[in-house]
C-alpha positions as CSV (number, residue, x, y, z in Angstrom):
1,M,25.4,-13.2,9.4
2,R,21.8,-12.6,10.5
3,T,20.7,-9.3,11.9
4,S,19.2,-9.7,15.4
5,Q,15.4,-10.1,15.5
6,R,13.5,-6.8,15.3
7,R,10.6,-5.6,17.4
8,A,7.1,-5.3,16.3
9,T,5.0,-2.3,17.3
10,P,1.2,-2.4,17.6
11,R,-0.6,-0.9,14.6
12,R,-4.1,0.2,13.7
13,Y,-5.4,-0.6,10.3
14,L,-8.5,0.3,8.2
15,M,-9.7,-2.5,5.8
16,C,-12.8,-3.1,3.8
17,S,-14.4,-6.5,3.0
18,P,-14.4,-7.6,-0.6
19,A,-18.1,-8.5,-0.2
20,H,-18.9,-6.8,-3.6
21,F,-15.5,-7.3,-5.3
22,K,-15.6,-8.0,-9.0
23,V,-13.6,-7.1,-12.1
24,T,-15.9,-5.5,-14.6
25,Y,-13.6,-2.8,-16.0
26,S,-9.8,-2.4,-16.5
27,I,-7.9,0.5,-15.0
28,N,-4.6,-1.3,-14.6
29,P,-2.7,-4.0,-16.5
30,W,-3.7,-6.7,-13.9
31,M,-7.5,-6.3,-14.4
32,D,-9.0,-8.5,-17.0
33,P,-12.9,-8.5,-17.0
34,T,-12.9,-11.8,-18.9
35,K,-11.5,-13.7,-15.9
36,P,-14.1,-14.4,-13.3
37,V,-13.6,-13.7,-9.6
38,D,-14.3,-16.5,-7.1
39,L,-16.0,-14.1,-4.6
40,P,-16.2,-16.6,-1.6
41,L,-12.5,-17.3,-2.0
42,A,-11.7,-13.6,-2.3
43,V,-13.5,-13.0,1.0
44,A,-11.8,-16.0,2.7
45,Q,-8.4,-14.7,1.6
46,W,-9.2,-11.2,2.8
47,E,-10.4,-12.6,6.1
48,D,-7.2,-14.5,6.6
49,L,-5.2,-11.3,6.2
50,R,-7.4,-9.4,8.6
51,D,-7.3,-12.2,11.2
52,R,-3.5,-12.4,10.9
53,Y,-3.2,-8.8,11.8
54,R,-5.4,-9.3,14.8
55,A,-3.5,-12.4,15.9
56,L,-0.3,-10.4,15.8
57,G,-1.8,-7.9,18.2
58,H,-2.9,-5.2,15.8
59,T,-6.3,-3.4,15.6
60,V,-8.3,-3.7,12.5
61,E,-11.2,-1.2,11.9
62,E,-13.6,-2.1,9.1
63,L,-15.1,0.2,6.5
64,T,-18.5,-0.8,5.3
65,P,-18.4,-1.9,1.6
66,D,-20.6,-0.3,-1.0
67,P,-22.2,-2.6,-3.6
68,A,-21.5,0.2,-6.3
69,L,-17.8,0.3,-5.5
70,P,-16.2,-3.1,-6.2
71,D,-12.6,-1.8,-5.6
72,M,-13.3,-0.5,-2.1
73,V,-11.4,-3.6,-0.8
74,F,-8.2,-1.7,-1.7
75,A,-8.6,0.5,1.3
76,A,-5.0,1.8,1.2
77,N,-6.0,4.1,-1.6
78,G,-8.6,6.1,0.4
79,A,-6.3,8.3,2.4
80,V,-2.9,8.9,4.1
81,V,-2.9,9.3,7.9
82,V,0.1,10.7,9.8
83,E,-0.1,11.7,13.4
84,G,-3.9,11.7,13.3
85,R,-4.1,14.1,10.3
86,V,-5.9,12.8,7.2
87,L,-5.0,13.6,3.7
88,G,-7.9,12.4,1.7
89,A,-7.8,10.8,-1.8
90,R,-8.9,12.1,-5.2
91,F,-9.1,9.2,-7.6
92,A,-7.8,9.3,-11.2
93,H,-10.6,7.1,-12.6
94,P,-14.3,7.8,-12.3
95,E,-15.0,4.2,-11.4
96,R,-13.4,4.8,-8.0
97,T,-14.2,8.5,-7.4
98,A,-16.9,7.9,-4.8
99,E,-14.5,6.0,-2.6
100,A,-12.9,9.2,-1.5
101,A,-16.1,10.5,0.1
102,A,-16.7,7.1,1.8
103,H,-13.3,7.2,3.5
104,A,-13.7,10.9,4.5
105,T,-17.0,10.2,6.0
106,W,-15.5,7.3,8.0
107,F,-12.8,9.4,9.4
108,R,-15.1,12.3,10.4
109,T,-17.5,9.9,12.1
110,H,-14.7,8.3,14.0
111,G,-13.3,11.3,15.7
112,Y,-10.7,12.6,13.2
113,A,-10.9,16.4,13.3
114,D,-8.4,17.2,10.6
115,V,-9.5,15.7,7.3
116,Y,-8.3,17.5,4.2
117,E,-9.9,17.0,0.8
118,P,-7.2,17.5,-1.8
119,E,-7.3,19.5,-4.9
120,H,-5.0,17.3,-6.9
121,I,-5.2,13.6,-7.7
122,N,-3.6,11.2,-5.3
123,E,-4.5,7.7,-4.4
124,G,-3.6,7.6,-0.8
125,E,-1.1,5.1,0.4
126,G,-1.0,3.7,-3.1
127,D,1.4,6.4,-3.9
128,F,2.5,7.7,-0.5
129,A,4.8,5.7,1.7
130,V,5.6,7.0,5.1
131,T,9.1,6.7,6.7
132,A,10.2,8.3,10.0
133,S,10.8,11.7,8.5
134,W,9.7,11.7,4.9
135,L,6.9,10.9,2.5
136,L,8.0,8.9,-0.5
137,A,5.7,9.8,-3.3
138,G,5.0,8.0,-6.6
139,R,3.9,9.7,-9.8
140,G,3.6,8.7,-13.4
141,F,0.4,6.7,-13.7
142,R,-2.2,7.5,-11.1
143,S,-1.1,10.4,-8.9
144,S,-0.5,13.9,-10.0
145,P,2.9,15.5,-9.3
146,L,1.0,18.5,-8.0
147,S,-0.2,16.2,-5.1
148,H,3.3,16.1,-3.8
149,P,3.7,19.8,-2.7
150,E,0.1,19.6,-1.5
151,A,0.9,16.7,0.8
152,Q,4.2,18.4,2.0
153,E,2.3,21.5,2.9
154,F,-0.5,19.6,4.7
155,F,1.8,17.3,6.7
156,G,4.9,19.5,7.1
157,R,7.1,16.7,6.0
158,P,9.6,16.5,3.1
159,V,8.1,14.7,0.1
160,I,10.4,12.9,-2.2
161,G,9.0,12.4,-5.7
162,L,9.7,9.1,-7.5
163,D,8.8,8.5,-11.2
164,L,7.2,5.2,-12.0
165,V,7.8,4.1,-15.6
166,N,6.5,0.5,-15.8
167,P,2.7,0.3,-16.1
168,R,2.6,-3.0,-14.2
169,Y,3.8,-1.1,-11.2
170,Y,1.2,1.7,-11.5
171,H,1.3,2.7,-7.8
172,L,4.3,3.1,-5.5
173,D,3.1,0.4,-3.2
174,T,3.5,-2.2,-6.0
175,A,7.2,-1.4,-6.3
176,L,8.4,-0.3,-2.8
177,A,7.6,-1.2,0.8
178,V,8.8,0.5,4.0
179,L,10.1,-2.2,6.4
180,D,10.8,-0.1,9.4
181,D,9.2,3.2,9.7
182,S,11.1,4.1,12.9
183,T,14.1,5.0,10.7
184,D,14.5,6.4,7.2
185,G,16.7,3.7,5.9
186,D,15.0,0.3,5.7
187,I,12.9,-0.3,2.6
188,M,12.7,-2.9,-0.2
189,Y,12.0,-2.0,-3.8
190,Y,12.3,-3.1,-7.4
191,P,14.5,-0.7,-9.4
192,G,13.0,-1.6,-12.8
193,A,9.7,0.1,-11.8
194,F,11.5,3.5,-11.6
195,S,13.1,6.0,-13.9
196,T,16.8,6.1,-14.0
197,G,16.9,9.4,-12.0
198,S,14.6,7.9,-9.3
199,Q,16.7,4.8,-9.1
200,A,19.6,7.1,-8.4
201,V,17.7,8.9,-5.7
202,L,16.6,5.6,-4.0
203,A,20.2,4.3,-4.1
204,R,21.5,7.5,-2.5
205,L,18.9,7.7,0.2
206,F,18.7,3.9,0.9
207,P,22.1,2.4,0.2
208,D,21.3,-0.7,2.3
209,A,17.8,-1.3,0.9
210,L,16.7,-4.8,0.1
211,I,16.5,-5.0,-3.8
212,A,13.8,-7.2,-5.2
213,A,14.3,-9.4,-8.2
214,E,11.9,-9.0,-11.1
215,K,10.2,-12.3,-10.4
216,D,9.3,-11.3,-6.8
217,A,8.1,-7.9,-7.9
218,A,5.9,-9.4,-10.5
219,A,4.4,-11.6,-7.8
220,F,3.4,-8.4,-6.0
221,G,6.0,-9.2,-3.3
222,L,6.5,-5.5,-2.6
223,N,2.8,-4.9,-2.0
224,A,3.7,-5.8,1.6
225,V,2.9,-4.6,5.2
226,S,5.5,-4.5,8.0
227,D,5.0,-3.9,11.7
228,G,8.7,-3.5,12.2
229,R,9.2,-7.3,12.7
230,H,6.6,-9.2,10.8
231,V,6.4,-8.6,7.1
232,L,3.1,-9.9,5.5
233,L,3.5,-10.4,1.7
234,P,2.2,-12.6,-1.1
235,Q,3.4,-16.2,-0.7
236,E,4.6,-16.4,-4.3
237,A,7.4,-13.9,-3.6
238,V,9.6,-16.7,-2.3
239,G,12.9,-14.9,-3.2
240,L,12.2,-12.2,-0.6
241,F,11.8,-14.5,2.4
242,E,15.4,-15.4,3.1
243,P,16.8,-11.8,2.6
244,L,14.1,-10.6,5.0
245,R,15.1,-13.2,7.6
246,E,18.7,-12.2,7.2
247,R,17.7,-8.6,8.2
248,G,15.9,-9.9,11.3
249,Y,12.3,-9.8,9.9
250,E,9.8,-12.6,10.1
251,P,8.1,-12.9,6.6
252,I,4.5,-14.2,6.6
253,G,3.3,-15.4,3.2
254,L,-0.4,-15.1,2.3
255,D,-2.5,-16.1,-0.7
256,L,-4.5,-13.1,-2.0
257,G,-4.6,-14.5,-5.5
258,E,-8.3,-13.6,-6.1
259,L,-7.6,-9.9,-5.2
260,L,-4.6,-9.8,-7.4
261,K,-7.1,-10.0,-10.3
262,G,-8.0,-6.5,-9.4
263,G,-4.3,-5.4,-9.2
264,G,-3.9,-5.5,-5.4
265,S,-2.6,-7.6,-2.6
266,V,-1.6,-7.2,1.1
267,K,-0.7,-3.5,1.1
268,C,-3.5,-2.4,-1.2
269,C,-6.0,-4.0,1.3
270,T,-4.5,-2.2,4.3
271,Q,-4.5,1.5,5.2
272,E,-2.5,2.4,8.3
273,L,-4.1,4.7,10.9
274,R,-1.1,6.4,12.3
């Protein structure tokens, strides 16, 4: 039996064009500098994602890309914004370090008064997922466990730490997606990305979660963005489409294959401005 159709809520997103995107180094298992990037195709795929958001009634702000920072297209990593308060990023790899300042500058010049520069390594919404009451927080590859109490203190929200153990799922947003952030109970995730203990925590907190198969997780199907009704995700994650429909969601498949060469897809390109 299908769940009744859900209601979308207008969102505001920050994105950054892949005008200078390329893969010249490797900081995750998806990045292979020997595989060339088709830049015009990467830009077209990104523009399709941006335009889909706008067609769905959402606002998209754009961060100016920096030629020296080819990974800026993965805007989700630059900060976490909750109730207008901005927790900045501190990147694990020197190749991306300067992105944090670019994001902080954007927020300050766009009227955000409370922008916090963290002491400990976190890569924004790469490893922080926001539900109605909690922050789910990944650790193990790119974000420091010390960033979790720092985020909890800043936002005044409980932070639930989750250990990532598979390097192909190096950020939380590659292994878990929040489908409805008006509640604490509707997510989808791939158990194989997490430690045994973290799997148990997720099963206890989210007993009705949508469990992704390995094939769909490997297609980056969990690197998805939901507005409460529409779920934008890689088109290759075909095994997630019908389960999402059964829960009342409307899946929208996209091709971001060129950006996947850098280890990112829909969510990686999308920072939500809450």
